[in-house]
C-alpha angles and dihedrals in degrees: 000000000000121000098171128033139188117192127218135184118243108218101173137056123287132210111274099223142037088243094052091048093046091052091053094048090048087063088065098036123158116273122187119257112275117234092261099036122099097202139012126186134185146134126285135181108282090217091066090237107125089212095049128102119279091238134040117206116200124169093340097313126108119217116208134178130202120198121203121190119196132188110231107224112154118213089230091060092051092048093050092051090042092057089060091054092046090053092049089052092051092052094046099043099029092225141082114270116248127232095269092049092047090053091048093049092048091054091049090050093050093048092051094048099041098077089052094051121113120252126236128185130202126185128210117196125197142160140214128215102196097187090058095037091235132143120190119196116197099230141069091212111105090207095054091043092051091048089053090051094043090056091044087056090051090057094040110037113207094028109157116202130166133179112274110252136176131216089248127041115268086229088070091061092045090053092049092051092045093051092048098254097108131168117252113295097014125113131174116258129204107277140051143163127212139179141202106254088215092053116020090192089067102085140164123206123194120188131177090001137128099260090190090070109117092228090058094045091049090073089066097039088052090057111274116135125230112236097173133016132183112226141177120216128204094318085288103099148350124216146139118260122198126206091261091059095255115148123214138169088032113186125172115220118248096017116119114174090203090061096054116115110260091213097045118126104266093217093052090049090050091052093046094048093045092048090054093045098047091045093051094046092047090054091047093051091046090052091048089049092051093046093048100047098259134296121318107263091002117200138178116274117272121237116254119255117260118242127328 
């Protein structure tokens, strides 16, 4: 469902029901790209059913899905078509086009080609746990995460969201796990990346290795900084955590897609998978919070909004 996650802090009220939230998201629903638009984004039902609600609340967590449709118009294609226009201009005017004319011809070329461009859609899922004031966005890309939040603000005016931070750096926890002094529930995985603090281009990557080997650990004890570390948590999940708190290569323990029943109700499967995912990540973040001294500028939970 989600393979990568960035966490944010919810600092404002949140709709108190699935129906209220769905109504808000429907006001910023996805609309296909117009013929002269390069991109269009909006919310769609996370169930994949076009008639379904725009949010799915399971065990206190709300599942959302943003769809972004983009017209694929390579720069090389524009430049090739533009060259024909420039040559026609030279033949007609018997002079080289100036900067203003070149820009005008390029815009005309782009406008002519854009409606013919192929369309591509990408979907970014995320979920919100209002009681814990957490928003999880299913991407490590800052651009995609901000687009998700931007459209969430469009549906929920006044929404206040900030990146999730802890009182101590996430790198401190990664180093503790790596050097075999982990917080409760954490165990070292089989991959890591580290860099020289004096030259961040000098990196070491270890994959499918025994990270408890003294020769591997020596890199950190000699002064290199961990930037990514594979971890296992409480027999619930395995993932890679980076020093900003981003989570990648997320895999829940005991879930094998190949073993899922083919004739199982898709909505029931979605709810079950989402319940497992949100519960596991909730426990992971709570453990990180405890290990790192709490959230940065921690505050008591806000009450939920009433109604739509």
